[in-house]
C-alpha positions as CSV (number, residue, x, y, z in Angstrom):
1,M,42.4,-31.6,28.3
2,P,43.4,-34.5,26.1
3,Q,43.2,-33.9,22.3
4,K,40.4,-36.5,21.8
5,T,38.3,-35.1,24.6
6,A,38.9,-31.6,23.4
7,T,37.6,-32.7,20.0
8,L,34.5,-34.4,21.4
9,Y,33.8,-31.2,23.5
10,L,34.1,-28.9,20.5
11,F,31.9,-31.4,18.4
12,F,29.1,-31.3,21.0
13,L,29.4,-27.7,21.4
14,I,28.8,-27.1,17.8
15,I,25.9,-29.4,17.8
16,F,24.4,-27.7,20.8
17,S,24.8,-24.2,19.2
18,S,23.2,-25.5,16.1
19,L,20.3,-26.9,17.9
20,S,19.8,-23.8,20.1
21,H,19.7,-21.7,17.0
22,A,17.2,-23.9,15.1
23,Q,14.5,-23.9,17.7
24,S,11.8,-26.6,17.6
25,V,8.7,-25.2,19.0
26,K,5.6,-27.6,19.2
27,F,2.2,-26.4,18.7
28,G,0.3,-26.0,22.0
29,K,3.5,-26.1,24.2
30,V,3.3,-22.5,25.5
31,S,5.2,-21.7,28.5
32,K,4.2,-19.7,31.8
33,E,7.3,-17.5,31.0
34,E,5.7,-16.5,27.7
35,L,2.4,-15.7,29.4
36,Q,3.9,-13.7,32.3
37,E,5.9,-11.4,30.1
38,K,4.7,-8.0,30.5
39,F,6.6,-6.2,27.7
40,Y,9.0,-7.1,24.8
41,P,12.5,-7.1,26.3
42,L,14.1,-5.4,23.2
43,D,11.3,-2.9,22.5
44,S,9.1,-1.9,25.5
45,S,6.9,0.1,23.2
46,A,5.7,-2.9,21.3
47,N,2.0,-3.6,21.6
48,A,2.6,-7.3,20.5
49,A,5.5,-9.4,19.3
50,I,6.0,-12.5,17.1
51,L,7.6,-14.9,19.5
52,Y,8.0,-17.8,16.8
53,K,7.3,-18.1,13.2
54,K,8.2,-21.1,11.0
55,R,7.2,-21.4,7.4
56,R,8.0,-24.1,4.9
57,T,7.2,-24.0,1.2
58,Y,7.7,-27.0,-0.9
59,Y,6.4,-29.1,-3.8
60,D,4.5,-32.4,-3.9
61,Y,4.2,-34.6,-6.8
62,N,1.1,-36.7,-7.5
63,Q,1.0,-38.9,-10.7
64,Q,-2.6,-38.2,-11.4
65,T,-2.8,-34.4,-10.5
66,G,0.9,-33.4,-11.1
67,W,2.6,-30.8,-8.9
68,T,1.0,-29.2,-5.8
69,L,2.5,-26.3,-4.0
70,I,2.2,-26.5,-0.2
71,T,3.0,-23.8,2.4
72,K,2.8,-24.6,6.0
73,V,2.9,-21.8,8.6
74,H,3.3,-22.0,12.4
75,E,3.1,-18.6,14.2
76,R,3.1,-17.7,17.9
77,I,2.3,-14.1,19.0
78,K,2.2,-12.4,22.3
79,I,-0.4,-9.8,22.9
80,Y,0.9,-7.2,25.6
81,N,-2.0,-4.9,25.6
82,K,-5.2,-3.9,23.9
83,D,-3.5,-1.9,21.1
84,G,-2.0,-5.1,20.0
85,N,-5.4,-7.0,19.5
86,D,-5.3,-6.3,15.8
87,W,-2.6,-9.1,15.5
88,A,-5.1,-11.5,16.7
89,T,-7.0,-11.2,13.5
90,K,-5.6,-13.4,10.5
91,K,-6.5,-13.2,6.8
92,I,-5.4,-15.9,4.4
93,N,-6.0,-15.0,0.8
94,L,-6.7,-17.9,-1.6
95,Y,-6.7,-17.8,-5.4
96,D,-9.6,-19.2,-7.2
97,S,-9.9,-19.4,-11.0
98,G,-13.3,-20.9,-11.0
99,S,-12.2,-24.5,-12.1
100,T,-9.4,-24.9,-9.5
101,K,-8.7,-23.3,-6.3
102,E,-6.4,-23.2,-3.3
103,K,-7.4,-24.9,-0.1
104,V,-6.3,-24.2,3.4
105,S,-6.5,-26.1,6.6
106,I,-6.4,-24.2,9.9
107,K,-6.0,-24.9,13.8
108,A,-5.4,-22.2,16.3
109,S,-5.7,-21.5,20.0
110,T,-5.6,-18.7,22.6
111,Y,-3.5,-19.2,25.9
112,N,-4.1,-17.3,29.1
113,L,-2.6,-17.7,32.6
114,V,-5.4,-18.0,35.1
115,G,-4.0,-18.1,38.6
116,N,-1.1,-20.6,38.1
117,K,-2.8,-22.6,35.3
118,I,-2.6,-22.2,31.7
119,E,-6.1,-21.9,30.1
120,K,-6.3,-22.9,26.4
121,T,-9.2,-21.9,24.1
122,K,-9.4,-23.5,20.7
123,L,-10.5,-21.7,17.6
124,K,-13.8,-23.3,16.4
125,N,-14.4,-24.1,12.6
126,S,-17.6,-21.9,13.1
127,D,-15.3,-18.9,13.9
128,I,-13.5,-19.1,10.5
129,F,-15.3,-17.0,7.9
130,N,-14.9,-17.5,4.2
131,E,-15.5,-14.5,2.0
132,D,-15.2,-13.5,-1.7
133,I,-12.8,-10.6,-2.3
134,N,-13.4,-10.5,-6.0
135,K,-13.8,-12.8,-9.1
136,Y,-10.4,-14.3,-8.6
137,W,-9.6,-14.3,-4.9
138,S,-11.4,-15.4,-1.7
139,R,-10.4,-15.2,1.9
140,S,-10.4,-17.3,5.1
141,K,-10.6,-14.9,8.1
142,F,-10.7,-15.4,11.8
143,T,-10.2,-13.6,15.0
144,M,-8.9,-15.5,18.1
145,P,-11.2,-16.2,21.0
146,N,-10.8,-15.2,24.7
147,L,-8.3,-12.5,24.0
148,N,-7.0,-10.5,27.0
149,E,-3.9,-8.6,27.8
150,G,-1.0,-10.9,28.2
151,S,-2.5,-13.7,25.9
152,V,-0.5,-15.8,23.6
153,I,-2.1,-16.9,20.4
154,E,-1.0,-19.5,18.2
155,W,-2.0,-20.9,14.8
156,E,-0.9,-23.3,12.2
157,Y,-2.3,-23.5,8.6
158,A,-1.4,-25.2,5.5
159,I,-2.3,-24.0,2.0
160,R,-2.4,-26.6,-0.9
161,S,-2.2,-24.8,-4.2
162,P,-2.5,-26.1,-7.9
163,Y,-0.9,-22.6,-8.9
164,I,2.7,-23.8,-8.7
165,Q,4.1,-20.4,-9.7
166,N,2.5,-18.5,-6.8
167,I,5.1,-18.7,-4.0
168,D,4.3,-16.0,-1.5
169,D,7.1,-13.6,-0.5
170,M,9.6,-14.9,2.0
171,V,9.0,-12.0,4.6
172,F,11.4,-11.3,7.5
173,Q,10.3,-8.1,9.1
174,Y,6.9,-6.9,10.2
175,K,5.4,-4.0,12.2
176,I,6.0,-5.7,15.5
177,P,9.2,-7.1,16.6
178,L,10.1,-10.8,15.5
179,K,11.9,-12.8,18.3
180,Y,12.6,-15.9,16.1
181,I,11.9,-16.9,12.6
182,D,12.7,-20.1,10.5
183,T,11.6,-19.8,7.0
184,Q,12.3,-22.1,4.0
185,V,11.4,-22.5,0.4
186,E,12.3,-25.7,-1.4
187,V,12.1,-25.6,-5.2
188,P,12.6,-28.6,-7.6
189,E,15.2,-27.8,-10.2
190,F,12.4,-28.0,-12.9
191,F,11.2,-24.6,-11.7
192,V,13.3,-21.6,-12.4
193,F,12.4,-18.6,-10.3
194,K,13.8,-15.1,-10.4
195,N,14.5,-13.7,-7.0
196,Q,14.4,-10.1,-5.9
197,S,15.2,-8.9,-2.3
198,K,13.7,-5.6,-0.9
199,G,14.0,-3.7,2.4
200,Y,16.9,-2.5,4.6
201,F,17.4,-5.0,7.4
202,P,20.1,-7.5,6.9
203,V,19.2,-11.1,6.9
204,N,21.2,-14.2,7.0
205,L,19.8,-16.1,3.9
206,K,21.5,-19.4,3.2
207,K,21.1,-21.5,0.1
208,N,21.6,-25.2,-0.1
209,T,20.6,-28.3,-2.3
210,K,19.5,-31.8,-1.7
211,R,18.7,-34.7,-3.9
212,S,15.0,-35.8,-4.3
213,Q,13.1,-38.3,-6.3
214,I,9.8,-39.0,-7.8
215,N,8.3,-42.5,-8.0
216,I,6.3,-43.2,-11.1
217,T,4.1,-46.4,-11.4
218,S,3.6,-47.7,-14.9
219,K,0.8,-50.1,-15.9
220,N,1.7,-52.8,-18.5
221,R,-1.0,-55.0,-20.1
222,S,0.0,-58.1,-21.9
223,N,-2.3,-59.9,-24.3
224,P,-1.7,-63.6,-25.2
225,S,-0.8,-64.6,-28.8
226,P,-3.6,-66.1,-30.8
227,G,-4.0,-69.9,-30.3
228,T,-2.3,-70.0,-26.9
229,N,-3.9,-71.0,-23.6
230,Y,-2.4,-68.0,-21.8
231,S,-4.8,-65.5,-20.4
232,A,-4.2,-61.6,-20.5
233,S,-2.1,-60.2,-17.6
234,T,-1.3,-56.9,-16.0
235,S,2.1,-56.0,-14.5
236,F,3.3,-52.9,-12.9
237,S,6.7,-51.2,-12.9
238,Q,8.3,-48.4,-10.7
239,D,10.4,-45.7,-12.3
240,K,12.4,-43.2,-10.4
241,I,13.1,-39.7,-11.5
242,E,15.9,-38.1,-9.4
243,Y,16.3,-34.4,-9.3
244,T,17.9,-31.6,-7.2
245,S,15.9,-29.2,-4.9
246,N,17.2,-25.7,-4.4
247,I,16.6,-24.6,-0.9
248,S,16.6,-21.0,0.4
249,Q,16.5,-20.7,4.2
250,C,16.7,-18.0,6.8
251,I,17.0,-18.5,10.5
252,Q,17.2,-15.3,12.5
253,E,16.6,-13.8,15.8
254,N,15.6,-10.4,17.3
255,I,14.4,-8.7,14.2
256,P,13.1,-5.0,15.1
257,A,9.8,-3.8,14.0
258,L,9.5,-1.7,10.9
259,I,7.9,1.6,12.3
260,E,5.6,3.4,10.0
261,E,5.7,7.1,10.0
262,P,3.4,9.6,8.1
263,Y,3.9,10.1,4.4
264,T,4.6,6.5,3.5
265,N,3.7,4.9,0.2
266,N,3.0,1.5,1.3
267,I,5.0,0.3,4.2
268,D,4.9,-3.3,2.7
269,N,7.1,-2.0,-0.1
270,Y,9.9,-1.6,2.4
271,T,9.6,-4.7,4.6
272,T,12.6,-6.8,4.3
273,S,11.6,-9.8,2.2
274,L,12.5,-12.0,-0.8
275,K,10.1,-12.1,-3.8
276,Y,9.7,-15.1,-6.1
277,E,8.7,-14.9,-9.9
278,L,8.6,-18.1,-12.1
279,S,10.5,-17.4,-15.2
280,A,10.7,-20.9,-16.6
281,Y,9.5,-24.6,-16.3
282,R,12.1,-27.0,-17.5
283,P,10.7,-30.7,-17.1
284,K,13.1,-33.4,-17.9
285,N,12.8,-34.9,-21.4
286,D,10.3,-32.2,-22.4
287,I,10.1,-28.8,-24.0
288,P,10.7,-26.0,-21.4
289,K,8.2,-23.3,-21.1
290,F,9.2,-19.7,-20.5
291,Y,7.2,-17.1,-18.6
292,N,7.2,-13.2,-18.7
293,T,10.9,-12.4,-18.9
294,T,10.6,-8.9,-20.3
295,W,8.2,-6.0,-19.8
296,D,7.2,-6.3,-23.5
297,N,6.4,-10.0,-23.0
298,V,4.1,-9.0,-19.9
299,T,2.3,-6.3,-21.7
300,K,1.9,-8.5,-24.8
301,T,0.4,-11.2,-22.6
302,I,-2.1,-8.9,-21.1
303,Y,-2.9,-7.1,-24.2
304,E,-3.7,-10.3,-26.1
305,S,-6.3,-11.2,-23.3
306,S,-10.0,-11.3,-24.4
307,N,-10.6,-9.3,-21.3
308,F,-8.2,-6.5,-22.3
309,G,-7.3,-6.0,-26.0
310,E,-10.3,-7.5,-27.4
311,Q,-12.3,-5.2,-25.4
312,L,-10.8,-2.1,-27.1
313,K,-12.1,-3.2,-30.5
314,K,-15.8,-3.1,-29.4
315,S,-17.4,0.2,-30.3
316,S,-20.9,-0.2,-31.6
317,H,-22.6,0.3,-28.1
318,F,-21.1,3.9,-27.7
319,K,-21.2,4.9,-31.5
320,D,-24.2,7.2,-31.3
321,D,-23.0,9.0,-28.1
322,L,-19.6,9.5,-29.5
323,V,-21.0,11.2,-32.7
324,A,-23.0,13.5,-30.6
325,I,-19.8,14.4,-28.5
326,I,-17.6,14.9,-31.4
327,S,-20.0,17.0,-33.4
328,S,-20.3,19.5,-30.6
329,S,-16.5,19.8,-30.0
330,S,-14.3,22.2,-32.0
331,S,-10.7,21.0,-31.1
332,Q,-9.0,17.8,-30.1
333,N,-8.4,19.2,-26.6
334,E,-12.1,19.9,-26.3
335,Q,-12.9,16.4,-27.6
336,I,-10.6,14.7,-25.0
337,I,-12.2,16.7,-22.1
338,K,-15.7,16.1,-23.3
339,I,-15.1,12.3,-23.9
340,F,-13.4,12.1,-20.4
341,Q,-16.3,13.8,-18.7
342,F,-18.9,11.8,-20.6
343,V,-17.5,8.5,-19.5
344,K,-17.2,9.7,-16.0
345,S,-20.8,10.6,-15.8
346,K,-22.0,7.6,-17.8
347,M,-20.3,4.9,-15.8
348,K,-19.8,4.5,-11.9
349,W,-16.8,2.7,-10.6
350,D,-17.6,-0.5,-8.4
351,N,-14.4,0.0,-6.5
352,F,-12.7,-3.1,-8.0
353,R,-9.2,-2.4,-9.1
354,G,-8.9,-4.9,-12.2
355,K,-6.6,-4.7,-15.2
356,Y,-9.0,-7.2,-16.9
357,T,-12.7,-6.6,-17.5
358,D,-15.2,-8.7,-15.6
359,K,-18.7,-8.5,-17.4
360,G,-17.1,-6.8,-20.5
361,V,-17.2,-3.1,-21.7
362,K,-20.5,-3.4,-23.4
363,K,-22.5,-4.9,-20.6
364,A,-20.8,-2.2,-18.1
365,Y,-21.5,0.6,-20.4
366,K,-25.2,-0.4,-20.7
367,E,-25.6,-1.0,-16.9
368,G,-23.5,2.2,-16.1
369,V,-21.3,0.3,-13.5
370,G,-18.0,-1.3,-14.1
371,N,-14.6,-2.1,-12.7
372,A,-11.5,0.2,-13.4
373,A,-10.6,-1.8,-16.7
374,E,-14.2,-1.5,-18.0
375,I,-14.5,2.1,-17.5
376,N,-11.0,3.2,-18.6
377,L,-10.8,0.8,-21.7
378,T,-14.2,2.2,-22.6
379,L,-12.6,5.7,-22.3
380,V,-9.5,4.6,-24.4
381,A,-11.9,3.1,-27.1
382,M,-14.0,6.2,-27.3
383,L,-10.9,8.4,-27.6
384,R,-9.5,6.3,-30.4
385,G,-13.0,6.4,-32.1
386,A,-12.5,10.1,-32.2
387,G,-9.1,9.8,-34.0
388,I,-7.1,10.5,-30.8
389,K,-4.0,8.7,-30.1
390,A,-5.0,7.0,-26.9
391,N,-3.8,3.9,-25.2
392,P,-4.2,2.0,-22.0
393,I,-1.6,2.4,-19.2
394,L,-1.1,-0.5,-16.9
395,I,-0.1,0.4,-13.3
396,S,0.2,-1.2,-9.8
397,T,-1.8,0.8,-7.1
398,R,0.1,1.7,-3.8
399,D,-1.8,-1.1,-1.9
400,N,-0.4,-3.6,-4.6
401,G,3.3,-2.7,-4.1
402,I,6.0,-1.8,-6.7
403,P,6.7,-4.5,-9.4
404,L,10.3,-5.2,-9.0
405,F,10.6,-7.3,-12.1
406,P,8.5,-8.3,-15.2
407,T,5.3,-9.9,-14.1
408,T,1.6,-9.8,-14.9
409,Q,0.8,-10.0,-11.3
410,G,2.7,-6.7,-10.7
411,F,-0.1,-4.7,-12.5
412,N,-3.6,-4.6,-10.9
413,Y,-5.2,-1.4,-12.5
414,V,-5.5,0.3,-15.7
415,I,-5.9,4.1,-16.7
416,A,-6.0,5.9,-20.1
417,G,-3.2,7.8,-21.7
418,V,-3.3,10.3,-24.5
419,E,0.2,10.8,-26.2
420,L,0.6,14.5,-27.2
421,K,3.6,16.5,-28.4
422,N,4.4,17.8,-24.9
423,G,3.9,14.4,-23.1
424,T,1.3,11.9,-22.0
425,L,-2.0,13.1,-20.7
426,L,-3.0,10.8,-18.0
427,L,-6.7,10.0,-17.4
428,D,-8.6,8.0,-14.8
429,A,-12.4,8.0,-15.3
430,T,-13.2,6.2,-12.1
431,E,-12.6,9.5,-10.3
432,K,-15.7,11.7,-10.8
433,H,-13.8,14.8,-9.4
434,A,-10.4,14.3,-11.2
435,P,-9.5,16.7,-13.9
436,P,-7.0,15.6,-16.7
437,N,-3.5,14.7,-15.4
438,V,-4.6,14.4,-11.8
439,L,-4.7,10.8,-10.6
440,P,-5.9,9.6,-7.3
441,L,-3.3,9.0,-4.7
442,R,-3.8,5.2,-5.0
443,A,-2.6,5.3,-8.6
444,L,0.5,7.5,-7.9
445,N,2.8,4.6,-7.5
446,W,6.2,5.0,-9.3
447,Q,5.8,4.1,-13.0
448,G,3.1,2.6,-15.3
449,R,3.5,0.8,-18.6
450,I,1.7,2.2,-21.8
451,V,0.6,-0.4,-24.3
452,R,0.2,0.6,-27.8
453,K,-1.8,-0.8,-30.6
454,D,1.3,-2.0,-32.5
455,G,2.3,-4.1,-29.5
456,S,5.1,-1.7,-28.3
457,S,5.1,-0.5,-24.7
458,A,7.1,2.1,-22.7
459,Q,7.4,3.2,-19.1
460,I,5.3,6.1,-18.1
461,N,6.2,8.4,-15.0
462,L,3.1,8.6,-12.9
463,S,4.4,11.4,-10.5
464,P,2.6,14.7,-10.8
465,K,4.5,17.5,-12.3
466,K,2.1,20.3,-11.3
467,Y,2.1,21.6,-7.7
468,S,-0.8,20.7,-5.5
469,T,-1.7,24.0,-3.6
470,K,-3.4,25.1,-0.5
471,K,-3.7,28.9,-0.1
472,A,-5.5,30.4,2.9
473,Y,-6.3,34.1,3.7
474,L,-7.2,35.1,7.2
475,N,-8.5,38.7,7.9
476,V,-8.7,38.6,11.9
477,K,-9.7,41.0,14.5
478,L,-8.5,40.5,18.2
479,N,-10.1,42.2,21.1
480,E,-9.1,42.9,24.5
481,D,-10.8,39.7,25.9
482,A,-8.6,37.5,23.6
483,I,-11.6,36.6,21.5
484,V,-10.6,36.1,17.9
485,T,-13.0,36.7,15.0
486,G,-12.5,37.0,11.3
487,S,-13.1,35.4,7.9
488,C,-11.1,32.7,6.0
489,R,-10.9,32.0,2.2
490,A,-9.1,28.8,1.6
491,M,-8.4,27.4,-2.0
492,F,-7.2,24.0,-3.0
493,S,-5.9,22.7,-6.4
494,E,-4.8,19.4,-8.1
495,L,-4.4,16.5,-5.8
496,I,-5.4,18.3,-2.7
497,A,-8.6,19.5,-4.3
498,L,-9.4,15.9,-5.5
499,D,-8.9,14.6,-1.9
500,H,-11.1,17.3,-0.5
501,R,-13.8,16.8,-3.1
502,N,-13.8,13.1,-2.5
503,K,-14.0,13.7,1.3
504,Y,-16.5,16.4,1.5
505,N,-18.6,16.6,-1.7
506,G,-22.1,15.5,-0.9
507,V,-21.7,16.2,2.8
508,N,-24.5,18.7,4.0
509,N,-23.6,22.1,5.1
510,Q,-23.9,21.6,8.8
511,D,-21.9,18.4,8.9
512,L,-19.2,20.0,6.8
513,I,-18.9,22.9,9.3
514,G,-18.4,20.3,12.0
515,K,-15.6,18.6,10.2
516,L,-13.9,21.9,9.3
517,E,-14.2,23.1,12.9
518,K,-12.6,20.0,14.2
519,E,-9.7,20.2,11.6
520,N,-9.1,23.8,12.6
521,Q,-8.5,23.4,16.4
522,N,-12.4,23.7,17.3
523,I,-12.9,27.2,16.1
524,E,-16.6,28.2,15.6
525,I,-17.6,28.5,11.9
526,S,-20.5,30.2,10.4
527,E,-21.6,31.5,6.9
528,L,-19.8,28.7,5.1
529,K,-19.8,28.8,1.4
530,V,-18.3,26.2,-1.0
531,S,-17.4,27.3,-4.5
532,N,-16.5,25.2,-7.6
533,E,-17.6,22.1,-5.7
534,E,-18.4,20.4,-9.1
535,D,-16.4,22.6,-11.5
536,I,-13.2,20.6,-11.4
537,S,-11.5,23.0,-13.8
538,K,-11.3,25.6,-11.1
539,A,-9.8,25.7,-7.6
540,L,-12.1,24.4,-4.7
541,T,-12.9,27.2,-2.4
542,H,-14.1,27.4,1.0
543,T,-15.1,30.8,2.5
544,F,-16.4,31.3,6.1
545,A,-16.6,33.4,9.2
546,F,-15.1,32.2,12.4
547,E,-14.8,33.0,16.1
548,T,-12.6,31.4,18.7
549,D,-11.4,32.0,22.2
550,N,-8.6,29.4,22.3
551,Q,-5.9,31.0,20.3
552,V,-4.8,33.7,22.5
553,E,-3.4,33.4,26.1
554,I,-3.5,36.5,28.5
555,I,-0.9,36.6,31.3
556,G,-1.0,39.8,33.3
557,E,-1.1,42.7,31.0
558,K,0.3,40.8,28.0
559,M,-1.3,38.6,25.2
560,Y,0.6,35.7,23.6
561,F,-0.4,33.9,20.4
562,S,1.1,32.0,17.4
563,P,1.0,34.2,14.4
564,L,-0.7,31.7,12.1
565,L,-3.3,31.0,14.7
566,F,-5.3,27.8,13.9
567,L,-3.4,27.3,10.8
568,T,-0.3,26.6,12.8
569,E,1.4,23.1,12.3
570,K,2.3,22.2,15.9
571,E,3.9,18.7,15.6
572,N,6.8,17.3,13.5
573,P,5.5,14.2,11.7
574,F,8.9,13.0,11.4
575,K,10.1,11.4,14.7
576,L,12.2,8.4,13.9
577,E,16.0,8.7,14.7
578,N,16.6,7.0,11.3
579,R,14.1,6.2,8.4
580,T,15.2,3.7,5.9
581,Y,12.3,4.1,3.5
582,P,11.4,7.3,1.3
583,V,9.1,10.1,2.4
584,D,6.3,10.0,-0.1
585,F,4.0,13.3,-0.3
586,G,2.2,11.9,-3.4
587,A,2.8,15.1,-5.4
588,P,5.0,18.2,-5.2
589,F,3.0,20.8,-3.1
590,E,2.9,24.4,-1.9
591,E,1.0,25.9,1.0
592,K,0.8,29.7,1.2
593,Y,-0.8,31.4,4.3
594,T,-1.5,35.2,4.6
595,V,-2.8,36.4,8.0
596,S,-3.7,40.0,8.7
597,I,-4.5,40.6,12.4
598,Q,-5.9,43.8,13.8
599,I,-4.2,44.7,17.1
600,P,-6.8,45.5,19.8
601,E,-6.9,49.2,20.9
602,G,-4.7,49.9,23.9
603,Y,-2.2,47.3,22.9
604,T,1.0,47.6,21.1
605,V,3.4,44.8,19.7
606,E,6.2,44.1,22.1
607,S,7.8,41.4,20.0
608,K,7.1,39.2,17.1
609,P,9.0,36.3,15.4
610,E,11.8,37.5,13.2
611,N,11.8,36.8,9.4
612,A,13.3,33.6,8.3
613,G,14.0,31.3,5.2
614,Y,15.0,27.6,5.3
615,G,15.9,25.4,2.4
616,L,16.6,21.6,1.9
617,P,19.6,20.4,0.1
618,D,19.5,20.0,-3.7
619,K,16.6,22.6,-4.0
620,M,14.1,19.9,-2.7
621,G,12.1,22.4,-0.7
622,T,11.8,25.9,1.0
623,F,10.0,27.7,3.9
624,Q,9.7,31.4,4.0
625,F,8.3,33.3,7.0
626,A,7.8,37.1,7.5
627,T,5.9,39.4,9.8
628,I,5.1,42.9,8.8
629,L,3.8,45.6,11.2
630,K,1.9,48.5,9.6
631,G,0.1,50.7,12.2
632,D,-2.3,48.5,14.0
633,K,-2.2,45.7,11.6
634,L,0.3,42.8,11.8
635,Q,0.5,40.8,8.6
636,I,2.1,37.3,8.4
637,L,3.3,35.6,5.2
638,A,4.2,32.0,5.4
639,S,5.0,29.7,2.5
640,T,6.1,26.0,2.3
641,K,7.1,24.5,-0.9
642,M,8.1,20.9,-1.6
643,N,9.5,20.4,-5.1
644,Y,9.7,16.6,-5.3
645,P,6.8,14.2,-4.4
646,V,9.3,11.6,-3.0
647,I,12.3,12.4,-0.8
648,S,15.0,9.6,-0.5
649,P,15.8,8.4,3.1
650,V,19.3,9.8,2.4
651,Y,17.8,13.2,3.2
652,Y,15.7,12.2,6.0
653,A,17.7,13.9,8.7
654,S,17.8,17.1,6.7
655,L,14.0,16.8,6.2
656,K,13.4,16.3,9.8
657,Q,15.4,19.2,10.8
658,F,13.7,21.3,8.2
659,Y,10.4,20.4,9.7
660,K,11.6,21.1,13.2
661,K,12.8,24.6,12.3
662,M,9.6,25.4,10.4
663,I,7.3,24.3,13.2
664,D,9.5,26.1,15.9
665,K,9.0,29.3,13.8
666,Q,5.4,28.8,13.5
667,L,5.3,28.4,17.3
668,E,7.1,31.4,18.3
669,K,4.7,33.9,19.9
670,V,3.7,37.3,19.1
671,V,3.6,39.3,22.2
672,L,1.3,42.3,22.7
673,S,1.5,44.6,25.9
674,K,-0.9,47.1,27.1
675,I,0.0,50.6,26.5
């Protein structure tokens, strides 16, 4: 091949490769091949797949209104079966400060193959619903029409935002496979953003620059000199401001789904993505403005808000109530508990997780209803009024993610903290059933930030130090017909008790029996008694009698059953070959089961599981199992203890094997044979 021809061939090959990689997919041009596809080729278990996603975020300048942030998204998704239908609902959140708000334009269609013809169904404007989430956020929501197994859905939307600092994360991975993505963010040099990547899947992120310009029209008015015959005139001039735009782009194919397993904090914390946080605005020939660059700056900004720090100064509305509480309390600890209990009983949470007050602490106190800030800032103010060293603690709830760098948006919730000699006491008065130092699971999210009166702040570890426990005692009688009868006493403490109280308090006895029967392999429960339902200082206790015929199998002249009966854990929750994100139990925990079984007359124990003990590396957890036979009584002791609330993915293989051995041991059978 001549050199010139070879060079041309190589040139066109490079151009073709580039074009084939950077796909151009037009809205509405869905192929029969896409509609005929029965499963995703690289993951046949996928219920849906993103066939194509293109996103472009950029800035537009208008001389009258200034900068506007524009984000355009084009997405095409294949629905393989009914379990993938959730992906046909789209929610677009929009920020609204009251004076200005983000706006969105949407078009979308569903495609089905009917015979040999592609049928297109457009989304109607009447099918797009706008709803308020809270004071600051609204949502445009729609579900695609004419949805069937095998449908392809597609939408395009554009968000125009006056909030130039709110660049959405550049997300590269989802809970379903992603066949092709082209995502690009273009930022003028005037805006300085901090970037933080998260997740574990490697992506090909490229950075580039380009020259851009803004055209500014100036209006000049000239007035004639006195005594002349000239009239006034207006002239216009054009000025150009040139600048550099910084571009981040990722074009990638075949990104696997991020599979969610049990005991996950918030799967969105581990999706591969790039976060943007504005740190400075540097206009040409003007004074630069710097944004929250340190955690101290962030907390100072929040504390100085009239809806936060100023609210802590208000006390006249609760003054008389506080005097009554203090006068009847003999110690500081007693005062803390009584004030905590008073606020919980006085104010009901409206389920809004704000760090700022909405209607203010005085109005919320009077009405008896408020958001998290109104309730917990009231708690801080009352504690301070009693001379107790109390301060608000800013946190991010699990569904809000983990703030990776200093940002006011990283916090969306506030609790109270009392600094004592032996540590900080954590209090959340939104939770009626929470004792001191027991936070709800939503608030157990890495670290919070305590904000003191003097303006200083510090990190606070939110992880519980006390073990959440479940203890169960079974006294069982087994008869020759394989009917199991007996009594159970189960006790719960700390986070487990809080979850149970939130789940079951207020449920009538008969409905509670039904729920407990379902949770315990459909045994029949009677004589249920619940103790310490409201007394949160003590362990919540369930006591009941039970009967069941589904726990013992008779084969010939032998009986077979799992020694822990309906308390047996039958399935390993950890199934992934590899897990790239932590296992999050919420709190360290301990489960202790004691089962005493009376062997039926005429039978003897032929075999029983051997005693065993397993441990995790670095003393992270243990499992102990023992069986003891005394006369006609078989006693089983089982204990599982996890010493850390969060287990690193480095230990996932060990944890998975630990659970396998633990469950295998529980599933081993006791064998009784006829004498």
